[in-house]
N, C-alpha and C positions, 0 to 999 in steps of 0.2 A: 402394522406400524410399530404396537407398543411390544417389547421386547425386555426379559427379564436382565439380557446383557447389556440394557442402554444406560449409559452411565454420564457421559460427557454430551452437552448440547451447546451449539455454537450458534449464536443468533447475529447473521449478518444486517445491518441494519438497524441495532439495538435501541437507538435514540427516539425510535417511533413511541407513540405513548402505548400502544397495545402490546407492540414486541419488549418494551422495557418492564411492563406490568407483569407479562406472563413470564419472562426469563426470571424476576425476582420471586414470582410464585412458584418456579418449578425450584429455584435453589432452595426454598424454604422447605420443598417436599425431598431435600435429599438430593439432588442432581448437582453435577458439577456444571456449573454454567458459565460460558464467557460470550463475548461480544465484540462487536467492532461499527464503529461510524464514524462521520465527520460531522463536525461541528455541532455537537449535542449542546442543547441550551435548556436552562431551566423550563419546568421545573422538573424534565426527566432526568438531566444530568446529576441534578442535587438527589433525586430519589433514588439514582444509582449507584452514587458515590457513598451515601449513608448506610447502604446495605452491602457495602462492600465487594460487589460484583466487580470483575475483573474484565474490563473495556479496553479495546485496542483503539487508538487514536488513527482512524485511517484504514483503508481497506489495502491488505498485503497479502500475499499467498502465503507469507510465513506464519499469519494469524492462525491456518490451519495446519503447522507443524504438526501437533500431536493428535492429527486425525481424529476429530470428533466421533462420536457414534450416529451423530444425525446433526445435520445443519439446516436452521430455519431460514429461509431467503426472504427478507423484507419486500413488501410490493414496490418501493421504490428503487428496488434493483433491477439494473439490465444486464444483458451483454456486453462484454468488456471490462465489467468489472473484475478486478484480480482475483478476488474470493471465488466469483461465481463461475468465471474461467477453471479454476483450480477443482472445483467440486465437479464439475462436469469432465474434465480430463482425467481426475483420478476415480471418477465413479464412486464419489462417496453418497451415501446416504442424505437425501435432504427433501424438503417440503416446504409449501408455505404456512405462515400462522395459521390462516384459517383451517387447513387440511389438519395441522396438530392438534387444534382446540378439537374438531370434530372427533378425531378418532382416539385422542387420549383422553378427553374431559367432558363431551357433550353426551356422546352415544349412550343411550341408556338412560337418561336424564329425562326431566320434564323442563324441554328448553322454552324460554320465552324471549324472542328476538323482537328489539326495538327497532325501527327503521323510519325512514324519513329524511326529507333535506333538511330540515331545521330541527332543533332540542333534543336530538339522539342522545346526547350524553346528559343533559340534565333530568330526562325523563327516565334511562336506565339508571341514574345514579339514585335518583328519588324512588324508582321502584324498588330498587337493591335495599335500599335503606328501611324501607316499610317491611320488606321480608327480614333484614337482619334485627331491627327493633323489636320484632315480635317472636324471636327464636327460632326462624325457621332456616336461619344457617346457610345460606344459598351459596353456591358458585356464582362468579361473575365475571365478565369482562367488560370493560369500560374505557372508551378511548379519551381518559381523563382521570382525574384524581380527586374523588369527591372527600372533602373535608371529614364527614363522619367516619368514613373506612380508611383513609389514610394511604391507601394504592388503589390501582386501577383494576387487580386481578385476584382471584383468591379461588381456590379450588378445596372442594369439601366434599363430605360423603352425603351430605343433603341430595334429596333427588331433585333439586331446584336447580336451574342454570340460567341465569339473566345475561343477556348479551347484547351488548350495542352492534345492530347489524350495518353495517357499512356497504354503501351500493358501488363505491370504488372497486377497480378489479384486483384480484386475486394475486396475482403476482406476473412474472415476464413469460410465464410458462403456462398460466391458466387466467385467460381473461374476463371470466365470468365473475359476477359480484361476489364479495365475500359472504355477502349473508345466505348466499344458495348453500355453504357448507353446513349450516348451523341447525339443522333439524328441527323446526321449528314445532312445537306443540301450539304453543301461541303466537302469531306474528301481529305485533301492534305496529300501524303504520299511520305516522303523526300528520304527514304534509309531503305533497310531491311538485317538486318545481325544476327548472332547468338546472344543472351544475355539470361540473367536470368536463368540460368542453374538449380536453385535451382526449377523452376516450368515448365520450358519447357525443354522435352527431348531432342530435335533437331531443326534444322532449319525448317523443315516440319511443327512441333508443332506450330511453332510462323508465320508461312504462313498461316495455316487454321485459327488462330486469325483474322490475317489481313484479310483474305476471310471474315469472319464474319462480320467485320466491313464494306467492300466493299458491302455486300450483304444489307446494311441497307439503302445505297444510293436512295433518290426516284427518279422518272424518270426527275423530273425537276430540279434535283441536278445535281453535278460534281464531277467526280473522277481527281483529278490534282495529276500526278503520275511521280515521276523521271524515265524518258526512259533511263536513263542510268544504272539503278540499275539491274544488271542479276536476283538478287532473287526475283525482281518484274516482269519481263517481263511477265513470264507465268500467271501472276494473271490480266492482263489487257484488255484479250478479252473477254470483256461483252458484253451484249445488254441493260440490264435494266436502264443503266443511259448513258448521255455523258461522254466520257474519253477525256482527255487532257494531253499529255506528254511533261515536261519540261527537259531540259537538255544542256549539252555542246555538244552534239554528233546533227549533222545534220537531221536525221529522227525525231527529235523532234517537236511537234507543237510550243512550246517556246523554240527557241534556243539561248543560251547567246553566244556572239560573241565578238572578240576584249577585251578580258580579260587583264587588267593591275593591277598587284597585288605590291602595293607600301607599302612602311613601315608606313603610317599613314591612309590607304585608299586603296579600291579598286573601279574598275570600270568595267562594262561590257555595251553592246549593246544589246537590245531587241526589234525586229522589227523596226529598224531606231532609235528608241530612244536610248540616253545613262545615265546611273545610275550610280550613284557612292554613296558608303557607307563608313562610317568611321570606317569599319570592317576590319580584316587582313585574308587573306588567302582564297585559293581555294573554300573550305568549306562554307564559308560564302558568296562566291559569291552564289553558289547553294542555299543558305538559302534565299537570297536575290533576285532570280529569282524565286524560287517558289512565295515569298510574291508578286513578281511584277505580276507575269500571275495569281494569284488568287485575288487581287485586281482590276486588268482588268476585269477580270469575272463579278466582284461585281459593276462595274459601275464605277472605278474611272478613272481620268485621267492621263497619265504619268506625267504632271506635278505636279499634286498632290503627286504622290508616291515617286518622286525625292526630294521636298522639305520636306517631313516627314524624308526620307532617311538621309537628310543632318542633321537634327536635333536629328539622335538617338543618345541614351548616352550608349546603352549598359546595361548588366545585371550581378548583382553580381554574383561572383564564375563562370564566364564563362571569362577567360582570364583576369581577373580583377587585376591591379596593387596595392596592398594594401599597399605600399609604397617604397621608394628606399634611405635606412638610408644606410649610408657608400658607397654612391654612388651603391648599389647592389639592382637591382629590385625583389620584393618581388612578384610572380603571384600566385594568386589563381585561379584554374580551378577545376571543378567539372567531369572532365574527369575520367570515371571509367571504359572504354573499350578501348583495343588496338586502333582501328581504331579512336577514339576521342584524346587518348593521341599522334598518331603520326601527325595527322591534327593540334593539337595545338602546337605542337613542331615546325613543317613546318612554320607554323605561325608566331610564336616567333622568327625563323631565319630571316624572313621577316622584322620583327617590330625591331629587334635588331640585325643587322647586324653587324658580327665582334666582338661582344661578348661571352664569354664563358657563356655555357646555361647548368644550372644544372635542372633535372629532378628528383622530390622526389615523391615517390610513395607510398602510402597507399593500399594494397590489402584489400579493405574492403568490396566490392560489393560480393554478393553471387555469381557472376561469377566469378571474379578474384580471389577469395580466394580459388577458384577450379583450376585444372590444364587444363583446357578445353583450356585456351590461353596461355598456359604456353611458346611455341615458338612466338605466336604473339607478346605477350608482351616484350619479348627480342628485338623483332626486331623494335619496337615503340620506344622502350628506348635507343635504338642504335641512334638514331637520336640525343641525347643530348651528349653535352662532358664530363658529368660525372652524373652519378646516386648514389642514394640512396633509398634502398627498407625497408619499415617497416616490421615489423613481421605482418603475416597473421592474421588478426582480429577473433576473436572468434575461436580459432585454435582446440579448444578441442571438439566443435562441429563438425568436419569432418573427418572422417575416413583418415588415412594417405594416404591410396592410393588415396584419392580425392583430396588432398591438391595440392594447388601451390607449388612448390619445388624451394624456393628460393635460396638456395645454388647454384642449376644448372641456374637460372636466371642470378646470379652473375658472373658465370664460363662464361657465352655467353656474357656477357657484355663485362668481363675482357678481353678474347680471342680478343678482336675488339681493344685491347690496351687502352680503356677508364677505369680510375677510374670509381670502383664501390663497394658500401658497403652496407652490410645488418645491420641494425641497429634495436635494438628492439622498440625504443619507441619514443616519441616527445622529451623529454629532451636529450637523447643520441645522436638524430640526430641533433638538434639545436647545443649541443656543438661541432659535428664534422663539421658543416657548419661555425659555427663562428671560428674554427679554419683553414679550408682549402678554404674558399671561399676570394675574393679578390676584391678591387673596380672596378667597370665595368660589374661584373657577373650578370648574370640572373638566379633567383631560381624560378623554378615553382614548384607549391606544388599541387599533384593531390589529390584528395580525394573527396568521395561523402559523407564525414563526418566531425567532427570537428577537427580531426588528433591531440586530446590532445592539442590544443592550439599553436600548431607549430608558426601559422603565428604569433603571438603576441610574442612569444619567441623570435624568430628571430629579428624582428623589434625591439624591446627592447633592445637585446643583441648586434646586430649590431649600434644600436645608441649610445649605452655605448664604446662599442669599437672606433666609431669616435672620442669620445670626448676625451678618453685616449690618 
């Protein structure tokens, strides 16, 4: 795929976190990079604008008028898209993002693939920072923007490549999971639950995809897996590569003990060493444990790992405090799975003890728009003191029998005595919260999209309320 004549690369669907990060990294390497997308929202829209990258608003055949040397097709694109139709008709060179990464950047490197249903972005970011902080200058690809690193991708001459391994499908022309392209030397699997109901029929189908990843680990590599995860246990009895289990339970090879969960940090012990991270909650202890186990395997000392942990600044959209207007903390979280929502709310209870906690949820992912997690969502949101649920996104694309039932969800929440409201859009939700919230509250907004600018509307409205 790599060619000395390759100059102009065009990204269709450039607003995705990984697509945008790769596009900017390629621009920094001297390529001419353009892209197109619809409704790009912060932080990626800001990220692209700050770096002066040309982004066409909307998908049009004219965006390809200069005939790019290579077109990278985002995995959200499908037949019928004007640019997809044009590249097929004109027989332009095209590939998926995982293919581009594999052939341009990963081949020949020592690849560490971080996979699992939850915590991938945090774990990948923390592991990358451990390597970066200790002068190893790794290449990396992360589906978010780590504060320490400033961008989600970088390609260097280092032998190390650290990548977030997504189980979602690669593209409309390649239905395998993205992570099968990433040539793992080390595969780190944090947890495994049912998700992505639009492409996986059931948990067994997801397990099959993870088995394919495991089959790619070479004999001199390592499978590093969460030994406490029951959905993984049956997949770890393999002979083709070494296996290490990590977790909180006694049978694990790398066991975290002496957990301390505080409002501003968490700590644990591993093999007699104490590690402290400025992250909240048990899920982040598990993430940090996985990072420590992986870094030790790769040759780093406990003191090097702890030094990096102490200076880790987190990731945008992962329990990120966007502001505290009128004494109300506005928290932005990417959580779009009941387990992630539950763990974030538990962590916020630790971070903000004795403060009233709101959960504002947008059913936007292809799984939470459906009713597969109807009961689980209610159980997760019950951990908040009050909840607001937005209208199911792209409602018209789902059969009524498949849709999440917001009325039932609200009834289950109200049955616990907690206030709950089903409101259609960001404007209505913002007005509700401006009326009902009080100084000292914490409002956590869960969405894997822009949520109609709800965060900004609340910050602006609460700031005005404080001045009146």
